[in-house]
C-alpha positions in Angstrom: 22.1 28.3 -3.3 19.5 31.0 -4.5 20.1 32.9 -7.6 21.1 36.0 -7.4 19.2 39.2 -8.4 21.4 39.4 -12.4 21.0 35.1 -12.5 17.2 35.9 -11.9 17.0 38.2 -14.8 18.7 36.2 -16.9 16.0 33.7 -16.3 13.2 35.8 -18.4 11.4 34.0 -21.5 12.9 30.5 -20.9 9.5 29.3 -21.0 7.2 30.5 -24.1 5.0 33.1 -22.1 2.0 32.1 -24.4 2.3 28.2 -23.0 2.1 29.8 -19.5 -0.4 32.7 -20.1 -3.1 30.1 -21.2 -4.2 29.2 -18.0 -6.9 31.4 -16.4 -6.5 29.7 -12.8 -9.7 28.6 -12.7 -9.1 25.4 -10.5 -11.0 22.7 -12.7 -7.6 21.1 -12.3 -6.9 20.6 -8.9 -9.3 17.5 -8.2 -7.5 15.8 -11.7 -4.0 16.2 -9.4 -3.0 14.1 -7.1 -0.2 15.3 -5.9 -3.0 18.3 -4.9 -5.1 15.7 -3.4 -2.6 13.8 -1.3 -1.2 17.1 0.1 -4.2 20.1 -0.1 -1.3 22.4 -0.8 -1.8 24.9 -3.7 1.9 24.9 -4.8 1.5 21.2 -5.0 -1.3 21.6 -7.7 -0.6 22.5 -12.0 -2.1 26.0 -11.3 0.5 26.7 -8.2 3.3 25.1 -10.3 2.1 27.5 -13.2 2.3 30.8 -11.2 5.8 29.6 -9.4 7.1 29.3 -13.2 5.2 32.2 -14.5 7.0 34.2 -12.0 10.2 32.4 -12.4 9.9 33.3 -16.2 9.3 37.0 -15.7 12.3 37.3 -13.8 10.6 38.0 -10.4 11.2 35.1 -8.6 14.5 32.6 -8.1 14.4 28.9 -9.0 16.1 28.7 -6.0 15.6 24.8 -4.0 12.0 25.2 -2.7 10.5 26.5 -6.3 12.4 23.4 -7.8 10.9 21.1 -5.1 7.4 22.2 -6.3 8.2 21.6 -9.6 10.0 18.5 -9.5 7.2 17.0 -7.4 5.0 17.1 -10.1 4.1 13.4 -11.3 3.7 14.7 -15.0 0.6 12.3 -15.0 -1.5 15.0 -17.6 -4.4 14.5 -15.6 -4.8 18.5 -15.5 -4.3 18.7 -19.1 -7.3 16.3 -19.8 -9.1 18.5 -17.3 -8.3 22.0 -18.2 -11.2 23.6 -20.2 -9.0 26.2 -21.8 -6.5 24.0 -23.6 -3.2 24.6 -21.2 -0.8 22.6 -23.0 1.0 21.5 -19.5 3.5 18.8 -21.1 4.7 21.6 -22.9 5.3 24.1 -20.2 7.0 21.0 -18.1 9.1 19.7 -21.1 10.7 23.4 -21.2 11.0 23.8 -17.4 12.6 20.3 -16.5 15.9 21.1 -18.3 16.7 24.1 -16.0 15.1 22.3 -12.7 17.8 19.2 -13.5 20.5 21.7 -13.9 19.8 22.9 -10.2 21.0 19.0 -8.7 23.6 17.8 -6.7 26.3 17.0 -9.2 26.3 13.0 -7.9 22.6 12.7 -8.2 22.6 13.7 -12.1 26.1 12.0 -12.7 24.2 9.0 -11.5 21.0 9.1 -13.6 22.9 10.5 -16.8 24.4 6.9 -16.3 21.3 5.2 -15.9 19.7 6.8 -18.8 22.7 6.7 -21.4 24.5 4.0 -20.4 22.5 1.3 -18.6 18.7 1.2 -20.3 20.3 1.5 -23.6 22.7 -0.8 -23.3 20.7 -4.3 -23.0 23.6 -6.8 -22.2 24.6 -4.5 -19.4 20.9 -4.1 -18.3 20.1 -7.7 -18.4 23.6 -8.7 -16.4 21.9 -6.1 -13.5 18.6 -7.8 -14.0 20.4 -11.0 -13.0 22.0 -9.9 -9.9 18.7 -8.7 -9.0 17.2 -11.9 -9.7 20.1 -13.5 -7.4 19.2 -11.1 -4.8 15.6 -11.9 -4.7 15.9 -15.6 -4.3 18.3 -15.1 -1.3 15.6 -12.5 0.2 17.7 -9.8 0.3 15.0 -7.4 1.1 14.5 -9.5 4.6 18.3 -8.5 4.9 18.1 -4.7 4.7 15.1 -4.8 6.6 17.1 -6.2 9.3 20.5 -4.3 9.2 17.5 -1.0 8.8 15.8 -2.2 12.5 12.5 -2.0 11.3 9.2 -4.4 11.9 8.5 -6.8 9.5 4.8 -5.1 8.3 6.7 -1.8 7.6 4.9 0.4 5.2 6.9 1.6 2.0 6.8 5.1 3.5 4.9 6.3 6.3 4.3 10.2 7.8 5.3 8.9 11.3 8.9 9.8 12.1 11.1 6.7 12.5 14.2 7.0 15.1 17.0 5.6 12.8 20.7 6.3 13.3 22.4 7.2 10.0 24.0 3.4 9.2 19.7 2.3 9.5 18.5 5.1 8.0 20.6 3.8 4.6 19.7 0.7 5.0 16.0 1.9 5.2 16.1 3.6 2.1 18.2 0.4 0.2 15.0 -1.1 1.4 12.5 1.1 0.1 13.9 1.3 -3.3 14.0 -2.7 -3.1 10.5 -3.0 -2.5 9.5 -1.1 -5.2 11.1 -3.5 -7.6 9.1 -6.7 -9.1 9.6 -10.1 -9.0 12.4 -10.7 -11.3 11.5 -13.2 -14.0 13.5 -15.8 -16.1 14.4 -14.0 -19.5 12.9 -15.2 -22.6 14.7 -14.2 -25.8 11.7 -12.5 -28.3 11.6 -14.0 -31.7 13.2 -11.8 -34.4 10.4 -13.2 -36.6 7.2 -15.4 -36.3 3.9 -15.6 -37.5 1.0 -18.5 -37.5 -0.4 -20.7 -40.1 -3.1 -19.1 -42.3 -3.7 -16.1 -44.0 -1.3 -13.1 -43.1 -2.8 -9.3 -42.7 0.4 -7.3 -42.7 3.7 -7.6 -41.1 4.1 -5.4 -37.7 7.1 -4.6 -36.1 7.1 -4.4 -32.2 8.9 -2.2 -30.1 9.6 -4.2 -26.7 11.1 -1.5 -24.5 14.3 -1.5 -22.0 12.2 -1.8 -18.6 9.6 -3.5 -20.1 11.3 -6.4 -21.4 13.3 -6.9 -18.3 10.7 -6.6 -15.7 7.7 -7.7 -18.1 9.1 -10.1 -21.0 6.2 -12.1 -20.7 3.7 -9.4 -21.7 6.0 -8.9 -25.0 5.6 -12.6 -25.4 2.1 -12.3 -24.8 1.6 -9.1 -27.4 3.0 -11.2 -30.1 0.8 -14.6 -30.0 -2.1 -12.2 -29.8 -0.8 -10.4 -32.9 -0.1 -13.5 -34.7 -3.3 -14.6 -33.3 -5.1 -12.0 -35.7 -2.8 -12.9 -39.0 -0.1 -10.5 -38.0 3.4 -11.4 -39.1 5.5 -9.8 -36.1 9.1 -8.8 -36.5 11.0 -7.5 -33.8 13.6 -5.0 -35.2 17.2 -3.6 -33.5 16.1 -0.9 -30.9 17.3 0.9 -28.1 15.7 2.9 -25.1 12.7 5.1 -26.2 14.4 8.0 -23.7 11.2 8.2 -21.8 12.6 8.3 -18.7 15.1 11.1 -19.6 12.9 13.2 -21.3 11.1 13.4 -18.0 14.1 13.8 -15.8 14.8 17.3 -17.8 18.1 15.1 -19.4 16.9 16.5 -23.1 20.3 15.8 -24.8 20.3 12.3 -24.1 16.4 11.7 -25.0 17.0 13.3 -28.0 20.5 11.0 -28.9 18.3 8.0 -27.9 15.4 9.0 -30.3 17.9 9.1 -33.1 19.1 6.1 -32.4 15.6 4.4 -32.5 14.8 6.5 -35.9 18.0 4.8 -37.7 17.0 1.4 -36.8 13.2 1.5 -37.2 12.8 3.9 -40.4 14.4 1.0 -42.3 11.6 -1.5 -41.6 7.8 -1.3 -42.8 4.3 -1.1 -41.2 3.1 -0.4 -37.8 5.1 0.1 -34.5 3.2 -1.3 -32.0 4.6 -0.4 -28.3 3.4 -2.2 -25.3 4.6 0.1 -22.8 2.1 3.3 -22.6 4.9 5.3 -21.8 7.0 4.4 -24.5 4.7 5.0 -27.1 3.8 8.2 -25.6 7.7 9.3 -25.9 8.0 7.7 -29.7 4.3 9.8 -30.6 6.2 12.8 -29.6 9.9 12.5 -31.7 8.6 14.8 -34.4 8.1 17.4 -31.8 11.3 16.8 -30.0 13.4 17.0 -32.9 11.4 19.7 -35.1 14.8 21.7 -35.1 16.9 19.2 -36.3 17.0 19.8 -40.0 18.9 15.9 -40.6 15.9 14.4 -38.4 13.1 16.5 -38.2 11.2 14.8 -41.1 12.5 11.3 -40.7 11.4 11.7 -37.0 7.7 12.9 -37.3 7.4 9.9 -40.2 8.3 7.5 -37.4 6.1 9.3 -35.0 3.1 8.4 -37.0 3.8 5.0 -37.7 3.6 4.0 -33.6 0.5 2.7 -32.3 -0.2 0.9 -28.8 -0.5 -2.7 -28.5 -4.3 -1.6 -27.7 -4.9 0.5 -30.7 -3.9 -2.0 -33.0 -5.6 -5.3 -31.0 -8.8 -3.3 -30.9 -8.9 -2.8 -35.2 -9.7 -6.6 -35.7 -11.1 -9.5 -33.8 -10.1 -12.4 -32.2 -11.3 -16.1 -33.0 -13.4 -17.1 -29.9 -11.3 -20.1 -28.3 -13.9 -22.1 -26.1 -11.2 -23.9 -23.9 -9.8 -20.9 -23.2 -13.0 -19.5 -21.9 -13.2 -22.6 -19.6 -9.7 -22.5 -18.3 -10.1 -19.2 -16.9 -11.2 -18.4 -13.4 -13.5 -16.6 -12.5 -12.6 -13.0 -12.5 -14.0 -9.3 -11.3 -11.5 -7.1 -13.4 -10.8 -3.3 -12.6 -9.1 -1.2 -15.7 -6.3 1.1 -13.9 -6.1 4.0 -17.1 -2.3 4.3 -17.6 -1.9 8.0 -17.6 0.6 8.1 -20.7 -2.1 6.0 -22.2 -5.4 8.2 -21.3 -3.8 11.2 -20.5 -0.8 11.3 -22.9 -2.1 9.3 -26.0 -5.9 10.3 -25.6 -6.4 6.1 -26.0 -9.3 5.2 -23.8 -11.9 3.3 -26.2 -9.4 0.6 -27.3 -8.7 -0.9 -24.3 -12.0 -0.6 -23.0 -13.6 -2.3 -26.2 -11.3 -5.2 -25.6 -11.6 -5.8 -22.6 -15.6 -5.7 -23.1 -14.9 -7.6 -26.1 -12.8 -10.3 -23.8 -15.8 -10.3 -21.3 -18.8 -11.4 -24.0 -16.7 -14.0 -25.2 -16.0 -15.6 -22.4 -19.5 -15.0 -20.3 -20.9 -16.5 -23.6 -19.4 -20.2 -23.5 -19.5 -19.9 -19.1 -21.9 -17.4 -18.5 -21.5 -14.6 -15.8 -17.3 -15.7 -15.1 -16.2 -12.6 -16.2 -17.3 -9.6 -13.8 -15.9 -6.3 -15.2 -16.3 -3.5 -12.4 -15.9 -0.2 -12.4 -13.1 1.6 -10.7 -13.5 5.0 -9.1 -10.7 7.4 -10.8 -9.4 5.2 -13.2 -7.7 7.4 -14.8 -5.8 9.0 -11.9 -2.6 8.3 -11.2 -1.2 5.5 -9.3 1.8 7.6 -8.4 4.6 5.3 -10.5 5.5 8.3 -12.8 8.8 6.5 -14.6 11.0 6.7 -11.7 8.9 9.2 -9.7 8.3 6.5 -6.9 12.3 6.0 -6.6 13.0 9.5 -6.2 9.9 11.2 -4.3 8.9 7.8 -2.3 7.1 9.6 0.4 4.4 11.5 -1.8 4.5 8.7 -4.5 3.3 6.3 -1.8 0.5 8.6 -0.6 -1.0 8.8 -4.4 -0.7 5.1 -4.1 -2.2 4.7 -1.0 -5.5 6.6 -2.6 -5.6 4.1 -5.6 -5.2 0.6 -3.1 -8.0 2.3 -1.3 -10.0 2.6 -4.3 -9.1 -0.7 -5.5 -10.0 -2.4 -2.4 -13.7 -0.6 -2.4 -14.2 -1.9 -6.0 -14.6 -4.8 -4.7 -12.1 -6.0 -7.7 -9.9 -9.5 -7.5 -7.7 -8.0 -10.8 -6.5 -5.0 -11.5 -5.5 -4.8 -16.0 -3.4 -1.7 -17.1 -1.2 -1.2 -19.8 1.9 0.1 -18.7 5.1 -1.3 -16.6 5.3 1.2 -14.8 1.6 1.0 -13.5 2.1 -2.6 -12.9 4.9 -2.6 -11.0 3.3 0.3 -8.5 0.5 -1.5 -7.7 1.7 -4.5 -7.2 3.8 -3.1 -4.7 0.9 -1.8 -2.9 -0.8 -5.0 -3.1 2.2 -7.0 -1.8 2.8 -4.5 1.1 -1.5 -3.8 1.7 -2.1 -7.5 1.9 -4.9 -7.1 -0.9 -5.9 -10.1 -2.4 -5.6 -8.8 -5.9 -3.7 -10.0 -8.7 -2.4 -7.3 -11.4 -1.9 -8.1 -15.1 -0.9 -6.2 -18.1 -4.5 -6.7 -20.6 -2.3 -8.7 -22.6 -1.5 -11.4 -20.4 -5.4 -11.1 -19.7 -6.2 -11.6 -23.5 -3.5 -14.3 -24.7 -5.2 -16.5 -21.8 -8.2 -16.6 -23.5 -7.6 -16.7 -27.2 -4.1 -18.1 -27.5 -4.9 -21.2 -26.5 -5.7 -24.6 -29.2 -9.3 -26.1 -28.9 -8.1 -29.2 -30.4 
């Protein structure tokens, strides 16, 4: 239902006007915006969205469904923020706009999402129970059951612009099949050690933030990260923790995000040393705890102090050298590696040099033992979003797949046989693209690649 004129007038000033006015509408953000590139529509660009929000903020435009849809379809990748010559703080604009968009959503959809953000992701036993059920579902090939019930062909793309002639029953199972198709293979879970180290000189103690989705879907990445940190001489502790709140924040559920942030602050502030994060999305969120809780008298200073301790795993590993392991180099297969820069690492955190340094050092170390074994392949638009964006691919599957198709075309064009990245959402999305387009490419977290080279015995 559209807002009345009285309701519209009450929207004035809900977004900081200074943030909106910083945009000079030059359009230099357009080539960096995946949704604009996918649709060619001005209102699916940062410039168009800022224009719409400005109109709504001034009371000239109601926050009716079409306007909300344009804002909601934003990936939040922040590529525009990197490209902007005027320094527009687009992320801050989104943070202020999203809660109002969320308030307009259907009750059942919002209730389901709030349950997930507040009662599932932070509850690790419950989350692992769900993961176990999903693991059994995959073992019995449940996806194939859904496909048959939906009445679609075996090689059906996850999303298509061609209309499918499905009855309501088939449409329901097609949607369930789409969601299932985006999930990675759920591995068996191996608990992380609470405290671990290698013999020899100890540099310092670091805390590992394992994440909720990361530790369920990509538990092996956290184990690889611990092995790498130990190989550099660190004592690694895994403290009590909960979901970082990033998915809730992206969905406009600010109260849940702030509650989760406070829980993590209480758990982590009693620890010492850097807090190393293996998921770029979690790291970006936790580095903003100070900003998100700046108006909380009890937590403002504590949040800022904790944010200052957050480091991405690539930042920490790049500070120190690895001991070259000849057997690790020999046992690695020949690889042509392309690096996909996760949005929440490159754009949100501005971390570019650390992962690139680690990759170049890795290639140099391996090639010093076995020449030409590793080739680093340039990837065009490496910093462009893959379309995952938290749970965006679940909520906006068609547009997400259009964005992914562009990324997959460029991966195929590169000739790489391995794509390396640093975020679970990117891994999930690109693996889905690899599977459904049958591209002969493996997708790895950078830490998994490094572990195979540096965390072996040369005996």
